[in-house]
N, C-alpha and C positions, 0 to 999 in steps of 0.2 A: 635550294635549286633557290638562284638569282633571277629577277625580272626587273628589266627596266622599265618603266611604268610613265607613260608621256600622257596627261590630260591638257586639253585644250576646250576652255567655253566658247560656246558657239553662241555668238551674239545675236540675240533674238530681237533687238530692236525695242523689246517692250520696257525698257527705264528711261524714258524720256522727262519723268517728273521726278522732283526730289524724292518724294514717298516711294515712289516705286524702287529708286536705287535704293535708297535707306532699306527697307524691307528685302533685297536681296542680299546687301550686305549681314543685314541681319539673321538671314535663314538658310544662307548660303556661304559665303566668304566666311564670316567668322566660325560658325560652325565646320567648316572643311577645314581651316588653321588647327582647332582644337582637334579634329579626328586625328589629323597626318601628326601633331603634337604625342599624342596618345599612343600613335602606331611606333614614332620614334622611342618611346618611352617603351614600350612591350617588346623594342626590338626588331620590329617585322620591316619597317623603316630603317635601311643601316645607312643612308646618304640621301641627301637630296635637298630639293628648294624650289624656288617659283622664278620663273623666267621673270626678270626685269621689265618692268610695262606694260605686264598681260596677265591674264588669269589664267595661267597655265603651267601648273606644279609637275616637275620631272623629281623623279625619286627610284633608287635602287630596293627593293624588296626582296626580304629572305623566308622564304615559304618550304615547307614539305613538300607538296603536289601542286601543280599548276592550277589544280581545281581550287587552292585555298584562294589564287587571286579573283576570283569572283565573289568569293564570301568578302573579302578585303575591299574590291570595289563598290561593292552594294552598301558599305559602312560609311561612303565618303559623300555628305552632300553635295556636292558639285557633278559628282559622274552621273545623274541622270541628264544633264545639261550638256555633256561635253563629248567631244570627242576622243577617242581611247585608243592607245596604242599601245600595246603588251609586248615586250620585247624579250625573248630567253637569251639569258649569260652564259658564258662558260668562263670559269675562273680562269685566270691568268697560270697556274698552277696544272688545272687542266689541260690548256691546250698547249703546255709545253709537253707535257707528258705523251700527247696524241703527236706532236711535232717529233720528239726523241723515237716514239714506235717508227713513224713513215722513215724517218733518216736511218734507224736500223735496218729496218728492211731492206733499203736503198743500197747498203752496204754489203747486203747478204747477195744482192744480185750480181752475177757474173759480168765483168766487164764485158763492155763492146772491145772488138777486137778491131783496132784501127786500119783502115785499108792503106794500102802502101802506094804511093805513086809514083 
């Protein structure tokens, strides 16, 4: 199953000093980037990156079941301080199959009789 995952860091306002910012970078940002790279190497993240100018990763995950998303998200250090949106995706091929099924069923319907004017 494919899912689009969007994480948006919630600005807590608690990074007012260089020391706090440094701690956040060392404890959240760098470990998050490392974990994302591991997930890419494990072929769980199949595409993605970070939005320019913000702490907001966007990526597509391939997992066997929707419940696997929880386990994956819990392993990302940014997750506890982020707003998370997970969207299930349908592959282009799967959608083409459904559209063709609908088209076939429409073709099998009797044509409406046109009224004579």
